[in-house]
N, C-alpha and C positions, 0 to 999 in steps of 0.2 A: 135065690138060695135063702132058705129060712133056717135059723139055728134055734133049737129048743133050749139047750143048755148053754151056759156061758162059754164063749170061745175067745181066744186071743186074736187080735187083728191089728192092722196098721193102716194109717192114712198115707196115700201116695199122691203127689202133685206133679204136674208138668207145667213149667213156665217156659213157653216157646215164643218164637217170633210172631206167630199168627195164631197159636192154639194154646188155650188154657184148659187144663183138666184136673179134676180131683176125684179120688176113688177110695173106697173102703176095700181092703184086701185081707186075705188070710196071710199067715206067716209064710206060706208056700208060694205066694205070688198069684193066687187065684183071685181075680177081681170079683167082688160081690155086687157092687153097684158103683156107678160113676156118673159124673156130669161134666159137660163141656160148655165153655163159654168163650167170650172174647172181651177185650177192652180196646178202646180207641188208641191207635198207635200214637196219636198226638198227645195222649195223656201220660205216655211214658211209664216208668216204673210205679209211680204212685197209683195210677189207675188200675194196674194189674194187681198190686197188693191189696187195694180196696176190694177187688172182685174176690180174692181168696179170703179176705177178712170176713166177707159175708157168706161165702159158700162153704168154707170148712165147718162152721158150726152146724149147718144143715146136714152135712154128712155125718158129723159126730152124733147128732140127734138120731139119725137113721140107724147108726151103728148101735146105739143104746136100744132102740126098738127091736133090733135083731139079736139082742143079747151078746154083742161083741164088746170085749174090753179092749179099747184102743191103747196100745202100748207104746207106740212111737210114730213118728212122722218122717217120711222120706220125700225129698224134693229133687226133681230133675230140672236143672236150670239151663237155659239156652245161652251159655257163655262160659268162659273159664272161671274156675272157683278155687279159692284157697282151701284145700281139703281140711286142714287142721282146725280152722276156725269157722268154716261154712260161710265165708265172705264171698259174695259175688264180686268179681273184678271188673267186668265190663260185659255189655251185650253189643254185638255187631249189627243187630237188627232193630233194637228198641232203645231209646235214650233213657238216661237217668239211673243206670244200674251201677255206676262206678263206685266200688268199695261199699256196697250195701251189705250190712251184716244180716244176711238172710236167716241163718241159723238162730241168732238171737231174736230176730223179729218173730219167728214162728214159736219159739219156746216161750217167750214172754206172753204171747197172746193165748196160747192153747195149753201151756203147762205140760208139754210132751217132749221127751228127748227127740232131737231132730238131727237128721243127716242131710247134707246138701251136696249134690254132685252135679257135674256137667251133664246135660241131658244125653249127649252121645255116649258118655261113659255108662250112664244108667241103662240106656238102650242096649249097648254092647254087652253089659253084664246080664241083662234079661235074655238076649239071644243066645249067649253062651250057656246059661243055666237051663233055659226052658225052650229054646228055639233052634235056629239053624246051626248053632255051635255046639250043641250037645254031643258029648263023646270025643271032642277034640281037646288037645292040650294047648295048642297055639291057634289063636283065632283073631280075625280082624273084622270089625264092623265099621261101616260108613253109611251116612245118610245123605241123600240128595233131596233137599227140601228148600225152605226159605234160606237156609244156610247149608254148609257142608261140614260135617264133623268127622270124628273117628274115635274108636276105642280099640285098644290092643290088649289082648289077654295072652300072657306068656306063662307057660307051665301052670295053667290054672289060676293065675293071679292077675287081677286087673292092674295094668301098669300105669302108675301115676306120676312118673318122672320125679321131680323134686317137690311134689306136693301141690303143684298148680295145674295138674293135668298133663297129658301127652297125646301123641298120635293125632295132632290137629291137621289132618290132611288138607282140609279146605283152605288152610293158610300157607300151604306150600305153593311153589310157583311152577308154571308150565308156559310153553310158548303161546303168545296171544295171537290167535288167528284173525282177530278183528282189527289189529293195529296196522296202520299204513306203513310203518317202518319195520322191515324185517328184523328178527332177533329180539323183539320186545317181549318181556316176560310179564305175566300177571298172575294174581292169586287164582287158584282153582275155583274158590267160592265166587269170585267176581265174574267168572266166565260161565260156570256150569251150574250154579244154584238155580232154583226155580224162579226166584226174583230176577236174576240176571238174564235167564232165557226169555222170560216174558217181556222184560224191558227191551231186549234186542228185537224181538218179534214186532213189538208195537212201533218200532222206529223204521221198520222195513216198508217198502212199497209193495203191497200184496195185490196181485191181480184179482179182480172181482170174479173172474171165471175159474180161478184155481180152487182146489179143495179147501185150502186155507181161507180163501176169500168167501167161499160159500158157507163153510162151517161157522165162520165168525159173523156172517151177515154184513161184511164190509165194515164192521166196527172194530177198530184196533183194540179197544178195551176188552173185547171178547177173545182176543188171541191169547189163550192160556196154554199151559203145558199139556193139559188134557186134549185140547183141540189140536195141538201140534202132533201128538201121538196118533190121533184119529186120522189126521190128514196124511201122515207118513204111512199108515197102514193102507190107505187108499192110493198110495203111489205118488203123492205130491212131491215134486223134485226139490222144492225149497225146504219143505219139512224134513225130507230125508237127508238133505245136506246139513241142515242145522243139527239134527240128531247125531249125524256122523261126526261132526265137529265136537259136540259135547261128549260123545262116547270116546273120542280120541283123547280129549283132555282128561276125563275121569280115568280112562284106561292107563294113560301115562302115569298119573299119580299112584294108582293102585299097583301098577307094575313095579314102581319104586319101593312101595311098602313090602311087596312080596320078596323082592330082591334083597331087601335089608333084613327082614324078619322071618320070611318063609312060613307063614301060617298054613295049616292044613285047609282052612276054609276062610273065605271072605264073603260076608253077607252084606248086601246092599239094601238099605231101607229108605224111608222118606217118601214124600208125596210124588216126586218126579219119578222115582223108581217104580211106582205103581203103573207106569206105562208098560211095564213087562218086557218081553223079549225084543220088541222093536227097538228098545234102548239097550237091554242087557246083552243081547247077542253081539252087537258091534263093540260094546265094552270088552266082552270076552275076547273078541278077535284082536283088538288092539293090545290087550294085556299079553296075549300069546305072542304077538310080534315083538314086544318090547322087553319082556321079563328076562332075567338071567336064564340062559338056555338050559342049563342042567336042571332047572326047576320046572320046566314045561311039563304039564301033565301031572304034577305033584301037588296040586291044590284044586279047590273047587270055588267057583264064583256063583253064588246062589242068591235068590231074593230072601229077604227076611220073612219070618214065619208069623210074628206076633202083631203085625199091622200097626194100627194107630194106638194100640194099648202098650207098645213096647217100652216107652219111657216110664209109664206108670208101673208096669211089672218090675222093671229094674229098680225104681225108687222104692217100691214095696219090699223087694228082697233086701235092699240095703238097710231099710228101716228094721226089718225082721232080724238082720244080723246085728244091728245096733242094740236091739232089745235083748237078744240072745237067751230068751227063756227065763229071764230073772223074775222073781216073784213080785 
């Protein structure tokens, strides 16, 4: 997209557990250009901030070349955030984020008003405004990726609890099917996230003659969620059982959200959800079994629309709202 006359725009950033992104966006959430990178997990927060410190100026220069006036900056952060101050509270995937003043860090370096939000809240706002939630009043978003988050929109407003976020479905508890002792509970994220699934797969004894064994070449390090989905589609019983257990865990958590808040639509995103109906159909089945019965048939469970750009679009929309068309 080329712009001949000057146009207002914003910079959007995603700080995830495994994914770093920065983009130039219009005020309507249309991404003009973006770049993706990574930083060593061992480097923690400083390595990630160093990457953005180098990459954001590159995008700002490209914005100038395209005649964009960058008005604000929006950040989707992979952890809980104090909304009033833009302070990152903690990350459950990457070390070193405890009480980091992210809003101040970006404003001091780039002299742009900045809004910082939890990445799931940013993604949920994007799907509500531009994706699967369009046209609804009450909407729930969750992502199944390196972590599991949630965002709740009630009567068209993003619900933020007491100003530290809300709807953290990944940190609710469900029965732990992996525990030797019956009745043990565990966090949804610790059982059903991409990292949890892959960790469990790599601890299994996989037959070399199975679809899982053949697809991974007998190398446990190659047992990924994508391989799990492919093996399940080929009928591998171990893969199908694993996905059924994950679906039951996620379905239990979502059924509780629906019973409490009864949104018209629940959208599921994140890398693991890209497996498609081999995972989403059993999730739908378990929700149907467990949800408050008068609500059956009165909601939709759908995949997200915006894909890997969802956090960036949400961060951009939040930055545009922060700017608000001021001169």
